[in-house]
C-alpha positions in Angstrom: 98.6 110.9 76.7 95.8 111.7 79.2 96.7 111.2 82.9 94.1 108.1 82.5 95.9 106.6 79.6 99.2 107.0 81.9 97.8 104.9 84.6 95.9 102.3 82.2 99.2 101.7 80.4 101.3 101.1 83.6 98.4 98.6 84.5 98.6 96.6 81.3 102.5 96.5 81.7 102.2 95.2 85.2 100.2 92.4 83.5 96.7 93.6 84.4 94.1 92.4 81.7 91.0 92.6 83.5 88.8 95.5 85.5 85.3 95.2 87.2 83.1 97.5 88.5 80.0 99.5 87.7 80.6 102.9 85.6 79.2 106.2 86.0 80.1 109.5 84.4 83.1 110.5 86.3 84.8 107.4 85.6 84.3 107.3 81.5 87.6 108.6 80.7 89.2 106.2 82.9 87.0 103.5 81.3 88.0 104.4 77.8 91.6 104.4 78.7 91.5 101.3 80.2 89.9 99.8 77.2 92.4 101.5 74.8 95.3 99.9 76.8 93.8 96.5 76.3 92.3 95.8 79.8 89.0 94.3 79.5 86.3 96.0 81.5 83.7 93.6 83.1 80.6 95.2 84.0 79.1 94.0 87.3 76.3 94.5 89.2 77.6 95.7 92.3 81.2 96.8 93.3 81.5 94.5 96.2 81.1 91.8 93.8 83.6 93.3 91.6 86.3 93.8 93.9 85.9 89.8 94.5 86.1 88.9 90.9 89.2 91.2 90.6 90.6 89.5 93.8 90.1 86.2 91.8 92.3 87.3 89.2 95.0 88.0 91.2 94.6 84.3 92.7 95.1 83.1 89.1 97.5 85.5 87.6 99.6 86.7 90.4 98.9 90.5 88.9 96.8 93.1 90.9 93.3 93.1 90.7 91.4 96.4 89.7 88.1 97.7 90.7 86.5 100.8 89.1 83.9 102.7 91.0 82.2 106.2 90.3 81.7 109.0 92.7 80.1 108.4 96.1 77.8 105.4 96.4 79.7 103.7 93.9 83.0 104.3 95.7 81.7 103.2 99.2 79.6 100.2 97.8 83.4 98.8 97.4 84.6 99.6 101.0 83.7 95.8 102.4 85.7 94.2 99.7 88.6 96.4 99.9 88.5 96.0 103.7 88.7 92.5 102.7 91.7 92.6 100.4 93.8 94.6 103.3 93.0 91.5 105.8 93.4 88.7 102.9 96.5 90.2 101.7 95.2 90.8 98.1 96.8 93.7 95.8 93.8 95.5 94.7 94.0 98.7 92.7 90.9 100.8 93.5 90.2 103.8 90.9 87.6 105.8 91.9 86.0 108.8 90.1 85.4 112.0 91.9 84.3 115.6 90.7 87.1 118.2 90.6 88.4 120.3 94.0 87.3 123.5 92.7 83.7 122.2 91.8 83.4 120.4 95.2 83.7 123.7 97.2 80.4 124.7 95.7 78.7 121.4 94.5 77.4 118.6 97.2 75.5 116.0 95.1 77.1 112.9 96.0 80.4 114.5 97.0 82.6 113.1 100.1 86.0 113.0 101.1 86.9 109.6 99.8 90.5 109.5 100.2 89.7 109.9 103.8 87.2 107.0 103.6 89.7 104.9 101.9 92.8 105.9 104.0 92.2 103.5 106.7 91.5 100.4 104.9 94.5 100.7 102.4 98.0 100.6 102.2 97.8 103.9 100.6 95.6 106.4 98.8 96.4 109.1 96.3 94.6 111.6 94.4 95.8 111.7 90.5 97.4 114.5 89.1 98.4 115.1 85.4 102.1 115.8 86.3 102.9 113.2 88.4 100.4 110.4 86.9 103.6 108.2 85.9 104.9 108.1 89.3 101.5 107.9 91.3 100.5 104.9 89.5 104.0 103.3 89.7 104.1 104.1 93.5 100.7 102.4 93.8 101.5 99.1 92.1 104.7 99.1 94.3 103.1 99.6 97.4 100.2 97.1 96.8 102.4 94.2 95.5 105.5 94.4 97.9 105.7 93.2 101.4 102.5 92.3 102.6 100.3 92.7 99.4 97.3 94.8 99.9 94.7 97.6 98.6 95.8 100.8 97.3 93.2 103.6 96.3 93.4 106.3 93.6 90.8 109.2 93.5 90.8 110.3 89.7 89.0 113.8 89.3 87.3 114.4 86.2 89.2 116.9 84.5 92.7 115.3 85.9 91.7 112.2 83.8 91.4 114.1 80.7 94.3 116.1 81.2 97.5 115.9 79.0 100.0 113.9 81.1 103.5 115.6 81.6 106.6 114.6 83.0 107.8 111.1 83.6 108.0 108.4 86.1 110.8 106.4 87.2 110.3 102.8 87.3 111.7 101.4 90.5 113.5 98.3 90.7 111.7 95.6 92.1 112.4 95.0 95.9 114.7 92.0 97.1 113.3 89.8 99.9 115.1 90.9 103.3 116.6 87.8 105.1 117.5 88.7 108.7 121.1 87.7 110.1 122.4 87.8 113.7 122.1 85.7 117.1 118.6 85.3 116.8 118.7 83.6 113.7 121.3 81.3 114.6 119.7 80.5 118.1 116.7 79.5 116.3 118.5 77.4 113.5 120.0 75.5 116.5 116.6 75.0 117.9 115.1 73.3 115.2 117.9 71.0 114.2 117.6 69.7 117.8 114.0 69.3 117.9 112.2 66.1 119.0 108.7 67.2 118.1 109.0 69.9 115.9 105.6 71.5 114.4 104.8 73.6 111.5 102.0 76.4 111.3 101.5 78.4 108.3 99.4 81.1 106.8 98.4 83.4 104.0 101.6 85.3 104.3 103.5 82.7 102.2 100.3 81.8 99.8 101.9 81.1 96.5 103.6 78.6 94.7 107.1 79.3 95.9 105.5 79.3 99.6 103.9 76.0 99.0 107.3 74.8 97.9 108.9 76.0 101.1 106.5 74.9 103.3 106.6 71.1 102.1 110.6 71.1 102.1 110.3 72.5 105.5 107.9 69.9 106.7 109.9 66.9 104.9 113.2 68.2 106.4 111.7 68.9 110.0 109.3 65.8 109.8 107.0 68.2 111.2 103.2 68.1 110.9 101.7 71.0 109.2 98.3 73.0 110.4 97.6 75.7 107.8 94.9 78.6 108.3 91.8 78.1 106.2 93.0 80.4 103.2 96.2 78.6 102.9 95.2 75.2 102.6 97.0 73.5 100.1 100.7 75.1 101.0 101.4 71.4 101.6 99.2 69.1 99.5 96.7 67.8 102.1 97.2 64.1 100.8 101.0 64.6 102.2 101.5 62.4 105.2 102.5 65.5 107.5 99.7 67.4 106.4 97.1 68.1 109.1 94.4 70.4 107.0 93.2 73.9 107.9 92.3 75.1 111.2 90.9 78.1 113.1 87.1 77.8 113.1 86.1 74.4 114.0 85.9 73.6 117.5 85.7 69.8 116.6 89.1 70.5 114.9 90.5 72.4 117.7 90.3 69.2 119.9 92.3 67.2 117.9 94.8 70.1 117.2 95.5 72.0 120.4 96.7 69.4 122.3 99.2 68.3 119.6 100.7 72.0 119.8 101.0 71.8 123.5 103.3 68.5 122.8 105.3 70.1 120.4 108.6 71.1 121.7 109.7 73.3 118.9 106.9 75.5 116.7 107.9 77.1 113.3 105.5 79.5 112.0 105.8 80.4 108.5 104.1 83.6 107.7 101.1 82.6 110.1 98.7 85.5 110.8 96.3 84.4 113.4 93.9 87.0 111.6 91.8 84.1 110.3 91.4 82.5 113.7 89.0 82.6 116.5 89.7 83.1 120.2 90.4 79.6 121.1 93.7 80.2 119.1 94.7 83.2 121.6 98.2 82.0 123.0 97.9 78.4 122.0 101.3 77.7 123.2 103.7 78.8 125.9 106.7 80.4 124.6 108.6 79.8 128.0 108.1 76.1 128.0 108.4 75.6 124.3 110.4 76.9 121.4 108.2 79.2 119.3 110.0 80.5 116.0 107.5 83.2 114.1 108.9 84.0 111.1 106.9 87.0 109.7 107.2 89.9 107.3 105.9 92.7 109.9 106.3 92.6 113.5 103.7 90.8 115.7 101.3 94.0 116.9 98.3 91.7 117.3 99.4 90.2 120.4 97.0 87.3 119.8 100.1 84.9 120.4 103.6 85.7 121.4 107.1 83.9 120.4 110.4 82.8 121.9 111.7 84.4 118.8 110.5 86.8 116.5 112.3 87.0 113.4 111.0 89.4 110.9 112.0 89.0 107.1 110.8 87.5 104.3 109.1 84.4 105.6 110.0 82.3 102.5 113.8 83.3 102.4 114.3 83.1 106.1 113.0 79.7 106.5 115.3 78.5 103.8 118.2 79.8 106.0 116.5 78.1 109.2 116.4 74.6 107.9 118.9 71.9 108.7 120.9 70.4 106.2 120.0 66.5 107.0 116.3 65.3 107.7 115.4 65.3 111.2 114.1 61.4 112.2 110.6 63.1 113.2 108.2 62.8 116.5 109.5 60.8 119.1 105.9 60.1 119.8 102.7 59.0 118.2 100.7 62.2 119.0 100.6 63.7 115.4 99.4 60.3 113.9 96.8 60.1 116.7 95.5 64.0 115.7 95.4 62.8 112.0 93.3 59.6 112.8 91.0 62.1 115.1 90.3 64.5 112.3 90.0 62.0 109.6 87.4 60.2 111.6 85.6 63.4 112.8 85.1 64.8 109.1 84.6 61.4 107.4 82.0 61.6 104.6 78.2 61.0 106.3 76.4 58.0 105.5 73.0 60.0 105.4 72.1 62.9 103.3 73.1 66.4 104.6 76.0 68.8 103.8 78.7 66.5 104.9 77.3 63.8 102.3 77.1 66.4 99.7 80.5 68.0 100.1 82.1 64.1 100.0 80.4 63.6 96.7 81.2 67.2 95.1 85.2 66.0 95.7 84.8 62.6 94.6 83.0 63.7 91.6 84.9 67.1 90.8 88.3 67.0 88.7 91.3 66.8 90.9 92.4 70.5 89.4 89.0 71.9 90.4 89.1 75.5 91.7 86.8 76.2 94.5 85.5 79.2 96.2 83.5 79.3 99.7 81.2 81.7 101.1 81.0 82.5 104.9 78.7 80.5 106.9 78.3 77.2 108.7 78.9 75.3 105.1 82.6 76.9 105.1 83.7 75.5 108.2 82.6 72.0 107.2 84.0 72.3 103.8 87.4 73.8 104.8 87.6 70.9 107.2 86.7 68.0 104.8 88.0 69.4 101.7 91.6 68.0 100.5 93.3 70.8 98.6 96.4 69.2 96.7 97.9 72.9 95.6 97.6 76.3 97.4 94.5 78.4 96.2 92.8 75.4 95.3 89.8 76.8 97.9 89.5 80.7 97.9 87.4 82.4 100.7 87.3 85.5 102.5 89.2 84.5 105.8 90.3 87.3 107.7 87.1 89.5 107.1 84.5 86.4 106.8 82.3 88.2 104.5 79.1 86.9 103.0 78.4 87.0 99.5 81.9 86.4 98.1 82.0 82.8 96.7 79.8 83.6 93.4 82.0 86.7 92.4 85.1 84.9 93.2 84.0 81.7 91.0 83.3 84.0 88.5 86.5 85.7 88.3 88.5 82.9 88.5 86.5 81.3 85.4 87.3 84.4 83.2 90.7 83.6 83.7 90.8 79.9 83.5 87.6 79.1 81.0 88.8 75.6 80.4 88.9 74.6 83.8 86.0 73.4 86.4 85.3 76.0 89.0 82.8 75.6 91.7 81.4 78.1 94.2 79.9 76.8 97.6 77.3 79.2 99.2 74.7 79.1 101.7 71.3 80.4 100.1 71.3 83.6 102.3 74.9 84.4 100.9 73.8 83.4 97.2 71.0 85.7 97.4 73.2 88.7 98.5 74.8 88.4 95.1 72.5 86.7 92.7 72.5 89.5 90.2 76.0 88.7 89.3 74.7 85.5 87.4 73.7 88.1 85.0 77.4 88.8 84.9 78.4 85.0 84.3 75.9 84.6 81.6 76.9 88.0 79.6 80.5 86.7 79.9 79.6 83.3 78.2 81.3 81.4 81.3 80.2 78.2 82.9 81.1 78.1 86.4 79.1 75.8 88.8 77.2 77.5 91.8 76.6 75.0 94.6 74.0 76.5 96.9 72.9 74.7 100.4 69.6 75.8 101.0 68.2 75.2 104.2 66.3 78.7 104.7 68.4 79.8 107.7 71.4 81.2 108.7 72.6 78.1 110.0 75.6 79.3 112.0 74.1 82.3 113.5 71.0 80.1 114.4 73.4 77.6 116.0 75.1 80.3 118.1 71.7 81.6 119.3 70.4 78.0 120.0 73.5 77.6 122.1 73.1 80.9 124.3 69.4 79.5 124.9 67.8 82.4 123.3 64.6 82.7 121.0 64.8 81.9 117.2 64.5 85.5 116.1 65.8 86.8 112.8 67.8 83.9 111.5 65.2 82.1 109.5 63.5 82.8 106.3 61.3 81.4 103.6 62.9 78.6 101.3 63.7 80.3 98.0 63.4 78.2 94.7 67.3 78.6 93.9 67.1 76.6 90.9 64.7 78.7 89.6 66.8 81.8 89.9 69.8 80.1 87.6 67.4 79.3 85.0 65.9 82.9 84.8 69.2 84.2 84.3 69.7 81.8 81.3 71.9 79.1 83.3 70.8 75.5 84.2 69.3 75.1 87.6 68.4 71.8 89.5 67.5 71.2 93.0 68.8 68.1 94.6 68.0 66.3 97.7 69.8 62.7 97.5 73.3 61.5 96.7 72.3 60.4 93.5 70.7 63.2 92.0 73.6 65.4 93.0 76.1 63.2 91.4 74.0 63.5 88.0 73.7 67.4 88.4 77.5 67.5 88.9 78.3 65.7 85.9 75.9 67.4 83.7 77.4 71.0 84.8 80.8 70.0 84.3 79.8 69.2 80.5 77.5 72.3 80.3 78.1 75.4 78.1 76.5 77.7 80.4 76.5 78.1 84.2 74.7 75.9 86.7 72.9 76.5 90.0 72.7 73.5 92.2 70.7 73.6 94.9 71.4 71.2 97.5 68.1 71.1 99.5 69.2 70.2 102.8 67.2 70.4 106.7 67.2 73.3 109.0 70.0 72.2 111.8 71.5 69.9 109.5 75.0 71.1 110.5 74.6 70.2 114.1 77.6 68.3 115.4 79.2 68.5 112.1 81.9 70.7 113.0 
């Protein structure tokens, strides 16, 4: 077998069935090997979008995504999504082509030290060699998936990809989840058992079906309200009476949630990392006056908050040990219910046309098992507060890195895996225009996601901040594009809507369509004022 075949075969054995990217001469052997192994390659229009499609396949299958990029500009085009994968705990295998080491000494065209570039934003970077190809790919997969998942990089020289592989790799047994022991665990367990006003805050380090079961059971045993980060929405069904929805970016939501956190006597953080949160969530509690139990997979080095008890171990298994044997009675005050009412009223569907009414109509019309993706921007904050997620990963977005242009490729990747499921992306017009070329990818793959685009011809969130600082309007507005026409130009359906009934009709048609649909939701500038 060629070294490239060894890599491809091991990826297939791991469960990988798709790879995404833009090919170049330096990765042709890798491309051939992936195809021979049974891994479908999807040619995308940009490596950054390709990485988000790969991420989406991970969310739908649980196996690592694959990004394939050629030497130089191809590899560097993926930098954004690789860092996003690091921050959002996505096991992404990044395969980059490169020239041979001896050639690099005398040839400079498109040549740079790619491992040096990728090393700070991945869990590990390798350079493939034929004698250890088995070991390198097995190491890469173990590192990508164990502990906190994240990206790994393998630089593949041209001649190494083609070289006959020698040696054998020894597959390492899967690591078992670690559960801490000792006095600190016993003290924390006692504190939970005696809690009068327990509260749970949870995040993306337990974002899985198993994590959802753990969080829901913890909430019910403790009778504790649950706050999630945005990417962790659905870890407890958000129509559950103990669910308080997502948090972190909305000042309006913070006004309801931060006072509730201050009233809690015991706070249990389950896999919560404040990487998704803004500065208002810096030290949101007092570990000297409240008992804060922070259960994390790795030590706290962010210093955005501190805890009374820092417990390092597998969050799911640790929480199972911490829970009391019998359910607690619940809060001895109505503070949690008041917060729930405040949130419900604060993000109630709008009575007039605008982004809030449009989001409410989408949730009303779309099936309950719809998968949605959200781009960064003002619409994302409102959507994340309004949308009810009944299962984990119902809503996928770029949370830690908050990168624009992610929603469309995330939806394409999800739809490739689950072709019979309704998949909808929500973008602002600026973010949509960044990745509009990927509509061609959707058309070529014969899939029918729905792309909802809020059209206000403005970087609304940035304009809002600019106005809040009493600055002149500069660099945030642009000409209003005909987004619907763009959808039709790429072979899909395209329609513009500017009222509730037109949106309902467009959604019903899009659900039944056999090709992708672009729905341009026309809204006024400043339509987000006061919404979040």
